[in-house]
BALOBA-1460 file (C-alpha; in Angstrom, 3 decimals):
// residues 193
<rec num="1" residu="x" x="-3.129" y="-20.676" z="9.957"/>
<rec num="2" residu="x" x="-1.958" y="-17.926" z="7.661"/>
<rec num="3" residu="x" x="0.811" y="-19.256" z="5.437"/>
<rec num="4" residu="x" x="1.149" y="-21.900" z="2.764"/>
<rec num="5" residu="x" x="3.638" y="-23.656" z="5.065"/>
<rec num="6" residu="x" x="0.975" y="-23.954" z="7.790"/>
<rec num="7" residu="x" x="-1.471" y="-25.451" z="5.285"/>
<rec num="8" residu="x" x="1.152" y="-27.897" z="3.965"/>
<rec num="9" residu="x" x="2.037" y="-29.072" z="7.476"/>
<rec num="10" residu="x" x="-1.622" y="-29.540" z="8.363"/>
<rec num="11" residu="x" x="-2.382" y="-31.421" z="5.137"/>
<rec num="12" residu="x" x="0.758" y="-33.577" z="5.459"/>
<rec num="13" residu="x" x="-0.322" y="-34.620" z="8.956"/>
<rec num="14" residu="x" x="-3.853" y="-35.320" z="7.722"/>
<rec num="15" residu="x" x="-2.635" y="-37.375" z="4.747"/>
<rec num="16" residu="x" x="-0.275" y="-39.370" z="6.963"/>
<rec num="17" residu="x" x="-3.248" y="-40.197" z="9.198"/>
<rec num="18" residu="x" x="-5.228" y="-41.303" z="6.124"/>
<rec num="19" residu="x" x="-2.459" y="-43.433" z="4.575"/>
<rec num="20" residu="x" x="-3.545" y="-46.648" z="6.287"/>
<rec num="21" residu="x" x="-6.818" y="-46.546" z="4.395"/>
<rec num="22" residu="x" x="-8.669" y="-44.574" z="1.796"/>
<rec num="23" residu="x" x="-9.875" y="-41.076" z="2.480"/>
<rec num="24" residu="x" x="-13.114" y="-41.019" z="4.404"/>
<rec num="25" residu="x" x="-15.821" y="-38.418" z="4.858"/>
<rec num="26" residu="x" x="-14.635" y="-37.763" z="8.439"/>
<rec num="27" residu="x" x="-10.990" y="-37.266" z="7.412"/>
<rec num="28" residu="x" x="-12.050" y="-34.855" z="4.665"/>
<rec num="29" residu="x" x="-14.112" y="-32.932" z="7.195"/>
<rec num="30" residu="x" x="-10.914" y="-32.456" z="9.224"/>
<rec num="31" residu="x" x="-9.235" y="-31.254" z="6.021"/>
<rec num="32" residu="x" x="-12.171" y="-28.922" z="5.456"/>
<rec num="33" residu="x" x="-11.377" y="-27.103" z="8.699"/>
<rec num="34" residu="x" x="-7.722" y="-26.736" z="7.601"/>
<rec num="35" residu="x" x="-8.803" y="-25.201" z="4.311"/>
<rec num="36" residu="x" x="-11.339" y="-22.900" z="5.975"/>
<rec num="37" residu="x" x="-8.627" y="-21.637" z="8.319"/>
<rec num="38" residu="x" x="-6.409" y="-20.871" z="5.314"/>
<rec num="39" residu="x" x="-9.255" y="-19.099" z="3.500"/>
<rec num="40" residu="x" x="-9.751" y="-16.746" z="6.457"/>
<rec num="41" residu="x" x="-6.607" y="-14.819" z="5.478"/>
<rec num="42" residu="x" x="-5.331" y="-15.297" z="1.942"/>
<rec num="43" residu="x" x="-2.667" y="-12.581" z="2.234"/>
<rec num="44" residu="x" x="-0.047" y="-15.344" z="1.900"/>
<rec num="45" residu="x" x="-1.069" y="-15.976" z="-1.724"/>
<rec num="46" residu="x" x="0.767" y="-13.677" z="-4.171"/>
<rec num="47" residu="x" x="-1.391" y="-11.755" z="-6.634"/>
<rec num="48" residu="x" x="0.117" y="-13.598" z="-9.639"/>
<rec num="49" residu="x" x="-1.727" y="-16.769" z="-8.518"/>
<rec num="50" residu="x" x="-5.064" y="-14.951" z="-8.634"/>
<rec num="51" residu="x" x="-4.784" y="-13.759" z="-12.241"/>
<rec num="52" residu="x" x="-7.660" y="-14.701" z="-14.534"/>
<rec num="53" residu="x" x="-7.544" y="-15.475" z="-18.219"/>
<rec num="54" residu="x" x="-10.346" y="-13.804" z="-20.188"/>
<rec num="55" residu="x" x="-13.313" y="-16.151" z="-20.802"/>
<rec num="56" residu="x" x="-11.365" y="-19.131" z="-19.476"/>
<rec num="57" residu="x" x="-10.056" y="-21.021" z="-16.475"/>
<rec num="58" residu="x" x="-6.483" y="-21.166" z="-15.299"/>
<rec num="59" residu="x" x="-4.822" y="-23.169" z="-12.580"/>
<rec num="60" residu="x" x="-1.559" y="-22.453" z="-10.754"/>
<rec num="61" residu="x" x="0.529" y="-25.083" z="-8.949"/>
<rec num="62" residu="x" x="1.184" y="-23.939" z="-5.384"/>
<rec num="63" residu="x" x="2.582" y="-27.153" z="-3.919"/>
<rec num="64" residu="x" x="3.171" y="-30.734" z="-4.994"/>
<rec num="65" residu="x" x="3.909" y="-33.208" z="-2.219"/>
<rec num="66" residu="x" x="7.247" y="-34.974" z="-2.886"/>
<rec num="67" residu="x" x="5.564" y="-38.341" z="-2.194"/>
<rec num="68" residu="x" x="2.704" y="-37.485" z="-4.623"/>
<rec num="69" residu="x" x="0.122" y="-37.766" z="-1.817"/>
<rec num="70" residu="x" x="-1.500" y="-34.400" z="-2.531"/>
<rec num="71" residu="x" x="-1.209" y="-31.190" z="-4.522"/>
<rec num="72" residu="x" x="-2.401" y="-27.658" z="-3.801"/>
<rec num="73" residu="x" x="-3.402" y="-25.402" z="-6.672"/>
<rec num="74" residu="x" x="-5.115" y="-22.075" z="-7.106"/>
<rec num="75" residu="x" x="-7.878" y="-22.053" z="-9.745"/>
<rec num="76" residu="x" x="-9.275" y="-18.875" z="-11.284"/>
<rec num="77" residu="x" x="-12.474" y="-18.906" z="-13.379"/>
<rec num="78" residu="x" x="-13.618" y="-15.951" z="-15.493"/>
<rec num="79" residu="x" x="-17.111" y="-14.569" z="-14.680"/>
<rec num="80" residu="x" x="-19.762" y="-16.777" z="-16.287"/>
<rec num="81" residu="x" x="-17.247" y="-19.560" z="-17.016"/>
<rec num="82" residu="x" x="-18.752" y="-23.050" z="-16.798"/>
<rec num="83" residu="x" x="-16.668" y="-26.097" z="-15.928"/>
<rec num="84" residu="x" x="-18.321" y="-29.108" z="-17.662"/>
<rec num="85" residu="x" x="-19.644" y="-32.036" z="-15.599"/>
<rec num="86" residu="x" x="-16.591" y="-34.080" z="-14.589"/>
<rec num="87" residu="x" x="-15.111" y="-36.401" z="-11.996"/>
<rec num="88" residu="x" x="-11.730" y="-36.352" z="-10.252"/>
<rec num="89" residu="x" x="-10.677" y="-39.919" z="-9.458"/>
<rec num="90" residu="x" x="-9.104" y="-38.797" z="-6.168"/>
<rec num="91" residu="x" x="-10.348" y="-37.132" z="-2.991"/>
<rec num="92" residu="x" x="-10.453" y="-33.361" z="-2.999"/>
<rec num="93" residu="x" x="-11.100" y="-30.204" z="-1.007"/>
<rec num="94" residu="x" x="-12.057" y="-27.049" z="-2.886"/>
<rec num="95" residu="x" x="-12.201" y="-23.800" z="-0.929"/>
<rec num="96" residu="x" x="-13.500" y="-20.580" z="-2.467"/>
<rec num="97" residu="x" x="-11.494" y="-17.478" z="-1.539"/>
<rec num="98" residu="x" x="-12.970" y="-14.903" z="-3.956"/>
<rec num="99" residu="x" x="-16.165" y="-14.526" z="-5.955"/>
<rec num="100" residu="x" x="-19.110" y="-16.904" z="-5.977"/>
<rec num="101" residu="x" x="-19.971" y="-20.117" z="-7.820"/>
<rec num="102" residu="x" x="-22.974" y="-22.305" z="-8.516"/>
<rec num="103" residu="x" x="-22.080" y="-25.975" z="-8.018"/>
<rec num="104" residu="x" x="-24.208" y="-28.915" z="-9.061"/>
<rec num="105" residu="x" x="-23.368" y="-32.390" z="-7.736"/>
<rec num="106" residu="x" x="-24.268" y="-35.662" z="-9.468"/>
<rec num="107" residu="x" x="-24.242" y="-39.369" z="-8.784"/>
<rec num="108" residu="x" x="-24.039" y="-42.186" z="-11.304"/>
<rec num="109" residu="x" x="-27.172" y="-44.335" z="-11.358"/>
<rec num="110" residu="x" x="-26.186" y="-46.694" z="-14.202"/>
<rec num="111" residu="x" x="-24.477" y="-50.033" z="-13.575"/>
<rec num="112" residu="x" x="-21.099" y="-48.707" z="-14.854"/>
<rec num="113" residu="x" x="-20.766" y="-51.661" z="-17.240"/>
<rec num="114" residu="x" x="-20.182" y="-49.467" z="-20.298"/>
<rec num="115" residu="x" x="-17.088" y="-47.224" z="-19.904"/>
<rec num="116" residu="x" x="-18.427" y="-44.900" z="-22.626"/>
<rec num="117" residu="x" x="-21.845" y="-44.328" z="-21.051"/>
<rec num="118" residu="x" x="-23.058" y="-42.903" z="-17.747"/>
<rec num="119" residu="x" x="-26.483" y="-41.987" z="-16.463"/>
<rec num="120" residu="x" x="-26.274" y="-39.209" z="-13.886"/>
<rec num="121" residu="x" x="-28.793" y="-37.949" z="-11.377"/>
<rec num="122" residu="x" x="-28.543" y="-34.583" z="-9.619"/>
<rec num="123" residu="x" x="-27.687" y="-34.937" z="-5.931"/>
<rec num="124" residu="x" x="-27.866" y="-31.286" z="-4.978"/>
<rec num="125" residu="x" x="-26.965" y="-27.761" z="-5.933"/>
<rec num="126" residu="x" x="-25.338" y="-25.109" z="-3.841"/>
<rec num="127" residu="x" x="-24.297" y="-21.500" z="-4.114"/>
<rec num="128" residu="x" x="-20.693" y="-21.346" z="-2.929"/>
<rec num="129" residu="x" x="-19.548" y="-18.094" z="-1.366"/>
<rec num="130" residu="x" x="-16.161" y="-16.969" z="-0.105"/>
<rec num="131" residu="x" x="-15.068" y="-19.313" z="2.691"/>
<rec num="132" residu="x" x="-17.140" y="-22.314" z="1.537"/>
<rec num="133" residu="x" x="-15.398" y="-25.672" z="1.025"/>
<rec num="134" residu="x" x="-16.592" y="-28.542" z="-1.182"/>
<rec num="135" residu="x" x="-15.560" y="-32.113" z="-0.372"/>
<rec num="136" residu="x" x="-14.950" y="-34.665" z="-3.141"/>
<rec num="137" residu="x" x="-14.863" y="-38.360" z="-2.292"/>
<rec num="138" residu="x" x="-14.763" y="-40.982" z="-5.058"/>
<rec num="139" residu="x" x="-16.465" y="-42.963" z="-6.368"/>
<rec num="140" residu="x" x="-19.904" y="-41.631" z="-5.403"/>
<rec num="141" residu="x" x="-19.405" y="-38.040" z="-4.259"/>
<rec num="142" residu="x" x="-17.020" y="-36.421" z="-6.721"/>
<rec num="143" residu="x" x="-18.946" y="-35.615" z="-9.912"/>
<rec num="144" residu="x" x="-19.889" y="-31.964" z="-10.342"/>
<rec num="145" residu="x" x="-19.877" y="-28.884" z="-12.503"/>
<rec num="146" residu="x" x="-19.200" y="-25.302" z="-11.505"/>
<rec num="147" residu="x" x="-20.309" y="-21.960" z="-12.940"/>
<rec num="148" residu="x" x="-18.891" y="-18.632" z="-11.800"/>
<rec num="149" residu="x" x="-21.816" y="-16.456" z="-10.742"/>
<rec num="150" residu="x" x="-19.944" y="-13.380" z="-9.505"/>
<rec num="151" residu="x" x="-19.175" y="-10.369" z="-11.670"/>
<rec num="152" residu="x" x="-15.500" y="-10.801" z="-10.806"/>
<rec num="153" residu="x" x="-13.471" y="-13.996" z="-11.349"/>
<rec num="154" residu="x" x="-13.920" y="-16.764" z="-8.801"/>
<rec num="155" residu="x" x="-10.742" y="-17.983" z="-7.125"/>
<rec num="156" residu="x" x="-10.353" y="-21.174" z="-5.142"/>
<rec num="157" residu="x" x="-7.816" y="-23.436" z="-3.490"/>
<rec num="158" residu="x" x="-7.930" y="-26.983" z="-4.854"/>
<rec num="159" residu="x" x="-6.336" y="-29.744" z="-2.816"/>
<rec num="160" residu="x" x="-6.366" y="-33.194" z="-4.386"/>
<rec num="161" residu="x" x="-5.203" y="-36.580" z="-3.159"/>
<rec num="162" residu="x" x="-2.632" y="-36.858" z="-5.941"/>
<rec num="163" residu="x" x="-1.506" y="-35.078" z="-9.052"/>
<rec num="164" residu="x" x="-4.476" y="-34.928" z="-11.444"/>
<rec num="165" residu="x" x="-2.165" y="-34.848" z="-14.463"/>
<rec num="166" residu="x" x="-1.512" y="-38.535" z="-13.684"/>
<rec num="167" residu="x" x="-5.182" y="-39.539" z="-13.312"/>
<rec num="168" residu="x" x="-7.545" y="-40.614" z="-16.086"/>
<rec num="169" residu="x" x="-10.737" y="-38.681" z="-15.514"/>
<rec num="170" residu="x" x="-14.167" y="-38.463" z="-17.113"/>
<rec num="171" residu="x" x="-16.261" y="-35.645" z="-18.553"/>
<rec num="172" residu="x" x="-19.988" y="-36.411" z="-18.810"/>
<rec num="173" residu="x" x="-22.549" y="-35.298" z="-21.380"/>
<rec num="174" residu="x" x="-25.833" y="-35.066" z="-19.480"/>
<rec num="175" residu="x" x="-28.008" y="-35.201" z="-22.617"/>
<rec num="176" residu="x" x="-26.446" y="-38.176" z="-24.412"/>
<rec num="177" residu="x" x="-24.854" y="-40.049" z="-21.497"/>
<rec num="178" residu="x" x="-21.579" y="-40.126" z="-23.396"/>
<rec num="179" residu="x" x="-18.409" y="-40.309" z="-21.312"/>
<rec num="180" residu="x" x="-15.199" y="-38.666" z="-22.518"/>
<rec num="181" residu="x" x="-11.932" y="-39.592" z="-20.803"/>
<rec num="182" residu="x" x="-9.180" y="-37.011" z="-20.326"/>
<rec num="183" residu="x" x="-6.211" y="-36.090" z="-18.208"/>
<rec num="184" residu="x" x="-5.904" y="-32.665" z="-16.663"/>
<rec num="185" residu="x" x="-3.457" y="-30.182" z="-18.142"/>
<rec num="186" residu="x" x="-0.417" y="-29.380" z="-16.057"/>
<rec num="187" residu="x" x="-1.081" y="-26.349" z="-13.820"/>
<rec num="188" residu="x" x="0.974" y="-23.279" z="-14.558"/>
<rec num="189" residu="x" x="4.383" y="-23.118" z="-12.933"/>
<rec num="190" residu="x" x="4.788" y="-21.299" z="-9.685"/>
<rec num="191" residu="x" x="5.245" y="-23.617" z="-6.727"/>
<rec num="192" residu="x" x="5.255" y="-21.557" z="-3.524"/>
<rec num="193" residu="x" x="6.834" y="-24.033" z="-1.146"/>
């Protein structure tokens, strides 16, 4: 698998198989192998989709499924950039193709009765290197934060089970428990397929 078209075909087939029910851990593991195969040779991704923004994060739209079943983006994080603790609201596959990142995963341990409050507990931490893929599966395995640990920007493919600009998401303050709702900004233009 060495083109965006190959990845789109593989993901379309996977999503069609998942349409009868919600995404499951086993279906995302199949998707993980698709993403890993794409990460093995990223020569298909033009350089303009790997461009960082100083001291920030930027995201480029690579593909948006016409039926809104999934999107593929490229995300680039400046060295040392920290993505706050957040959720996604949809399944996801995140594959690192350049740099390295520290990822911390959390689970909610409160009763979820107050939409403005969440108590989180750390599930695990991992050091993601080139070729690693993280799986996100709501509602219990999708809350995380990421910090770029490499001296160069980290770059990753993000595949989500829907367009995140249409999903109300949450950002979590670990110290106060406060929950902030938000919607993701629209990725930069540049659809490949």
